[in-house]
N, C-alpha and C positions, 0 to 999 in steps of 0.2 A: 767554564765555571757553571754552577747551577743557579737557579733563581734565588735561593737564599743567599748565596755568596755575592751575587750581583746586587741584591737589595742591601746587604750589609756594606758593601763597598760604596754605594751611593749615599747611604746614611752617613758614612764617615766623611765623604766629600761635602755633605751638607752641614758638617760641624758636630755631629752626634758623638759624644764622648762616653755615654753610658745609656743603658736602657733599664727601665723597670720591667719586670716580666713575671709570668707564671706559666709553667709548662702544662701540657706538652706543646712545644713550638720549636720546630727545627731551626728557626731563624736565630734563636738564642746562641747556638753553637757557632753559627756563621759570624755573628757579631763578635763573639769572644775571639775567634780567630782573626778578625779584622782589627782587634785592639779596642773594641768597644766593651766596656765593663757591663756585665749583666748583674743587676741586683734583684734577687728573687724575693718577692713579698709573700706574706702568708695568706693573702686573699686579694682577688683582682682589684677590688675597689681601692685598696691601699696603694697598689701600683699606679693606678690612675691619679690618685691624690699626690703621689710623689712627683709624677710628671707635671701635674698642675703647678705645684709650688716652684719647681725648677724653672718653668717658663716664666712665671711671675717674677721671680727674683732677677732673672736675666732680661726682664721687660720684652720678652719675645725675640731677643737677639740670638738666644740659644733656645732650642725647642725641646721640651720634654717628650720622650717617646716611651710608649708602653706597648708591649706585644703579649698576646695571649692566644690560647688555642681556639680553634673553631668550636662553635656550639656553646658548651657551658662556660668557657672562659669569656666569650663575648657577652653572654647573658649576665654573668656576675659583675662585669665591668660597667654595666649600664648606668647604675645610680651615680657613680663618680663622674661619668661623662655628662650626665644631665646637669649636675652641679656646675661643672666647668663651662658648659654651654650657657647656663643662666648667668654666670659671672663673667662671660666673655674672655675665656682663657684659651690661648692657642696651645695645642698639643697634638701629637701624631699618634694615632692608634693603629696598630697593625695586627689584626686578628688573622688566624688561619681561615681557610674557607673550604667549602665543599668543592669537589671536582666539578668540572663544567657540566657533566651529565647528571649531577645530583643537586644542582642549584635549585632551590625552591621546592624540593620534594619533601613532603611530610615524613618524619617529624623533625627534619633538620632545621636549625635556626638560621635564617637568612639575615645576616647582619646589615646588609645595605638598606633594605626598606625599613627595617626596625630602627636603625640609627639615623635615618635622614632627618628626623624631627629634633634631634639633639646634637647634630653636627653642622658645621658650616658647609661641608662638602663630604660626600662619601662615594668612593669609587672601588671597583673590582678590577684587578689586573687579570685579563683573560688570556694573555699569551706572554711568554717570557720576554719577547722582543719589545713589549710595551712597558716594561718595568722602568727604564729611564724616563720615558715620557710621563708616566703616571706619578713617579716620585717627584719630578720637577713640578708637575701641576699641583701636587699636594702641598709642597713647601711654598709655592707661590701663593696659594690660598692662605697658608699659615702666616705669611709675612706681609700681607697686604689687606687693607680694608678693616672691617670690624674683626677683632680677634675672636677665635673660636676653635673648638676641636675639629680635627679632620681625620677621617677614617679611610684607610687604604687596605683593602682585603687582599691577602696573598694566598690564593688557593693552593692546596697540596700538590696538584699536578703541575702548576706553574713553578712552585718552589723547588721541585725536584727535576724539572726540565733542564736541558743543557743549552748553553749559548757559547759562541766563541769568546775566548778571553780577551781578544783585541777589539771588543765592542767600542764604538765611537766615543771620543772624549766627552765627558759629562761636565756641564757648566752649572755650578750651584745657583740656586734661585736667589733673588735679591728683593729688597723692599723698595717701593716707590712712594715717595711722599710729595705733597703739594702744599703750596701756600693757598690762602683764600683770596677771593676777589678783593681788590683794594677798596672798592666802594662799600663792600659789606663790612670790612674792618673799620672804615671811617664812620659808618653809621652807628656801629656798636659803641665805639669810643665816645662819639658825640652824645649819644643817648645816656650812656653811663655817667658822663660828667654833668649832665643836666639833672640827674636823679638826686633826690634829697637823702636817701638812705640805701644806697646800693649794697649788694652782697655778691661775692664771687663764690660759686659752688664748684669745687674742683673734684673731678672724678678720676677713675682709674686710667682713663686715656692720658691724663697728665703724667702718670707714672710710666706708662708704656712709651710715651714720647720723650721721657727723661727731661721734662720741662720744669722741674722744680725751681731752678735758678731763675728762669724767665718769669715764672709765676711770682716769685718773691719780688723781682724787680718791678714788674708791672703793678702789683698790689701796692707797693711803696710809692710808685710814681703817682698813682691816682688816689692813694690813701683809702682803699676799700678793704673791709674785712673779708677774710677767707674762711669758709667752712669746707669740709670734705665729705664725700659720700663714704659709706662703709668700705667699699672696695677701693676708694681713693685715699683712705687713711694713710698717712705718711707722705702724701704728695706735697704737703705744706707743713713746715715745722711748727709743732703745737706750742712751742715756747716763744714764738714770734709775737710781737705786740699786736699784730693784726689778726692773729689766729683765733678762730671761734671754736675749733675742735671739730668733732665728727657728728654728723646727723644721720641716724639710721633708725632701727627699731627703738633704740635708746640713743640719747645724745646729751650734749652739754646744755646747761642753762643759757650759755652765750648764744648757741645756735638758735635755741627756741626764741629768745628775746629779739634777736636781730631779724629772724624770719617773720616774726609777728609785726614788725615795724617797717619792713623793707618795701620800697616801691619799685625796685629793679633788681632782678637776679640774673647774673651772667654765669651760665654753665660752661665750664671748660673741660673737655674730655669726658663728658657725661652724657648718657642717653636720655636723661630726664625721665627715667622709667618710674611708673607708679608701682610700688611694691610695699609689702609690710616692712621691708628692711631699707626703705629710703625715706628721708624726711620729706613730708609733703611741701610742695612749693605753693606759696600763697596765690590763689586764683587771681586776685586783683592786681598783683604786681606785674609790671612789664617784664618780659623774659627775652633774653638773648642766649643763643646756644652756639657753641663751637664744637664741632664733631667731625670725625673723618668719615662718617656714614650719613649720607643725606637722608636716608630713610628714618633716622632718629628725629628729624625736625618735624614738629607738629604731630608727633605720634601720640603722646599722652597729655601734653600741655600745648596750648596755643602759644607759638613763639613769634614775637614781633620782629626780631632781628636774628638772622642766622648766618653762619659762615662755615663752609666745609673745607677742612684741611687738617694737616697734622698739628697737634696741639703746640708743639715746640715752635714750629715755623709760624703759626698764626700768632702766638704770643710775641714773637719777635716783631711781627707787623703791628700788633697792638702797642708795643713799647714805642716804636717809631712814631706811630700816629699820636700817641699820648704826648710825646715830646714835642711834636709839631704843634699841638694845640695848647700845651701848658708850658713849654720850655724844657730845657734839659733836666732840670731838677724836680719837675712835677709840681704838685700842689702840696701845701702843708696840711696839717690835721684840721681841715676846715670845719668839720662837724664834731670835733672832740671825740673821734671814734676810739682812739687808743685808751683814753681815760674811761670811756663807757665800758669797754671790754674789761679793763682791769677791775672796775667796781663790780661788774656782774660776776666775774670770775671769783673775786673774794667772797661774794654772797654764795656762790655755788659751793665753794670749798668749805665755807662755814656751815652750810646746811648739811653737807655730807661728812664733815670732819668727825663727828661722833662715831660713825660707822667705820671710817678709814682708820681710826685710832682706838677702836673698841678693844677692851681687855677681856671680853666675855668668852666663856667656853660653853659648848662648842663654839669655835671661832667664827667670826664674821668673815665671809669671803672678801669683803672690802679691806679688812685688816691684812689679809693674806696678800692682796695686790699691793698694798702700801709698803709692806715689808719687802716684797720682791723688788719694787722700784728702788728702794734704798740700797739693796744688796748688789745691784748690777748697774752697768752703764747702758742705758737704753739706746744710745747712739751706736753702740757696737753689738747690738743684739737684733735678732729677728723673733718677734713674738706673734703668736696667733692664738685664737680662741677656738672653742668648739661651739656647737649649736646650743640654743636654749639659754638658760640663765647665765652660764659662764660668759657667753658673748654679751648678753644684755648688761651684765654688771661690769665687765672689764673695759669695753670699748670707750665709754665716756671718760674714764679716768687714766688709762694707760697713756703716757706721753710719747707719741710718735714724733721723733725729732729729726729723723733722716729718711730719705726715700727708701722704701721697701724695708724699713725697720719694723714694720707691722704688716701682717697679711690679714686684711679684713675680707670676709666673705659671708655669703648667707642668703642669696636669693632663692636657693632651693633648700638650704639649711638641714642637711643630713647629719644625724648624730654620728660621731666618730670620725668625722672628716679631718679634724685638726692634726691627728697623729701622723697620718701620711703626709700632710702638708709640711710638718716639721721635718720629717725625714728628707723629703725632697729639697727643702730649703737648706738643710745641712750639706747635702750633696752640692748644691749650687754655690754655697758660701761656707766652705769648711772652716774658715777662720772666725766666723761669727758664732756667738752664743745663741743657740736656738731653743726657744721655750714654747711649748703648747700648754694651754690651760683647758682642762676638760672636766666634766662632771663624771660621777660614777656610772651613770647610764651610758654615756658616750664611751667610756672605757670598755664596757661590756660589748660594744659594737666592733671595736677595732684593736683592743689591747694586746692581742697576740703579736702584733707587729712591733712591739717592744723587742721581740726576739730578732726581727729583721735588723733593727738598729744595732743590737749586740753583735750579731754575726757580721754585719757590714762595717763595724767600727764607726758608727755615726753617734757621736756623743751629744745627744739631745737631752733636754730636761723636760719631763712631763709632770705637770702639777695637776693632781687629781683632787677636785673638791668633793670630798665624800661626806654627804649629809644623810646617806642611807635611804633617801626617798627621791621620787621624781617631783621636783618642786612645783607647787601650785596645782598638781593633778587631783588633789582631794576635791577641789571645786568642780572638776569635770565628772568625777564618778564617786560621790561620797558613800553611796551604799556599798559599792564594790570595795572601797577602801576600808570602811568600818568592819565589813564582814569577811573580807578575803585578803586584806592588806595588799590591794592591787597597786599601790603606789610605792611599795617598799622594795628596797634592793639590799643585797648583802655581799660581803666579801672583804678580804684584807688584800688590797691591791698592791701594796708595797711588797708583800710576800710573793704574790704572783710575779711581779717584776723581777724579784731576785731569782726566781726559778727560771726566768727567761734570759738570765745573764746580765741583768741591769743592777745598778746600785739602788736599793730601795730604803726609804725611811717613812715612818708614820709620825706625824706631828699633831699634838693635841693642844698645845698652849702657844699663844702669840709670841712669847719671848723665845720660843724655839725656832721660829721661822727664819730669822736672819742668819743664825749659825748654820742651819740646815741648807740654806741657799748658798752660803759660802762654800760648804763642803760639796754641794752639788756642782757648782761651777768648776771647782778643782777636778772633780772626777770626770765631768763632761769634757773638759779641755784635754783630758788624757785619752779620749776616744771611747769611753764607756757611757752608755745611756744611763740616765737617772730618772727615777720616779719618786716624787715627793707626794705622799698621801696626806692631805690636809683634812683633819676632822672638823667639819664646819656645821653650822646650824642651817636649817632651812630658811633662807633669806629671800623673801618675795619683793622687797623694796628695790625698785629699779628707777633709773633716771629717765622717765618718759615725758614729763611736763605736759605740753599741749597735745600729746598723741592720745 
């Protein structure tokens, strides 16, 4: 067999069922012959986005793979990989590569040094005999430690070289997980129980560890409210009496109030990174952190208590320690936390109710979201946003009720990212209703991949909030806006979607949203993608509170 065939056979043994791709890349044919489905995207970044979502929905147990050609393919994929790296998402990238004698020769693009800053590990296969070794190393990196993209370059001369078909048996890689030190767990629980107003901040690591049940049990035992990070949204059911919702660039009033008054924050499965898209942790509050990566501790915030281990396993330890200190049934609502959350939530919804129920036209995006929530079952859906105002407006209000029912992202925040995520999520969970919400500017970045969904039978729903402008940009360049309309955009995106094989509708009035969503769900369940173009007003009001 040749190098491509060997690579494809090893991908199959590692559990790869499909690849996203863009040619020219001879590995595509080898994968197809091996029974691995290739899904061709319209632009490399979209293929990366698809692999990203696939890995997220499977919590890294199945790895998304994207392959592209040497040079321009690797160059075009760069932005998507940078976002995945910022959000700690495992995926395997397999670019072609220059032959050995042309590596590093101008003007060729050398992927290894260029990608080292946005991947967890990047390696080049220099001989065909090393393919099994390098594939094993790549998947070991993908399945252990802090999640992140991995790049494995397959140069053309190696891909076409021959090797005996009876190459030694390959053993798939596995993940290795550990508990934390018992004394660290004891110290965290003791400090948390002494605190007057503790808060749990659950990050994406809780999702990767599949630890939602343990998080619910622990929070109930110690009666501590739970917020999530943007990437951790859906790690804790937002209809739970102890749920505060999500804190990111925007967030709920509950998160804001409780962070203002907390004296102890326990981060679980979060890096405690300081970013425009994370809620700031109060400097004066005592902090405890549970992470599988020791380098996260004391990185951006001083942490008084730390524990290194898998979030699920450490939560099991926390539960046992809490029971040993409190008894099997834990403690009651000693600080009236649930009632406080309920009162603040009522205040929050009362404040935003006029927008969520607005009858105005052009429509309020908040009314769009409200009607969407009524039309579907959020527990049986996967929803994601795009960058900018659609993210800022949707995140605080969309109820994430089950793990991975929402894909929150944004530390790099590229426009157009959400469509590829939706396609990858649909591949990962074909029985789920998958919806991405994007603005008209974001559609311009990636909208042609609606055709990828049509061609591939991926029945996703894309909701485009079309207000004809780049919201808030007048403040950034008023002269250019007044004289050159530099913030204005145009197009009938529902017609564009129809031309790409999707079902498209344009909605102007709030009372049309519900029926349109009902039709969209029926069409999407039949395997045809849908684009609903909502004609909205420029809405600059977002739920930032103390930010």
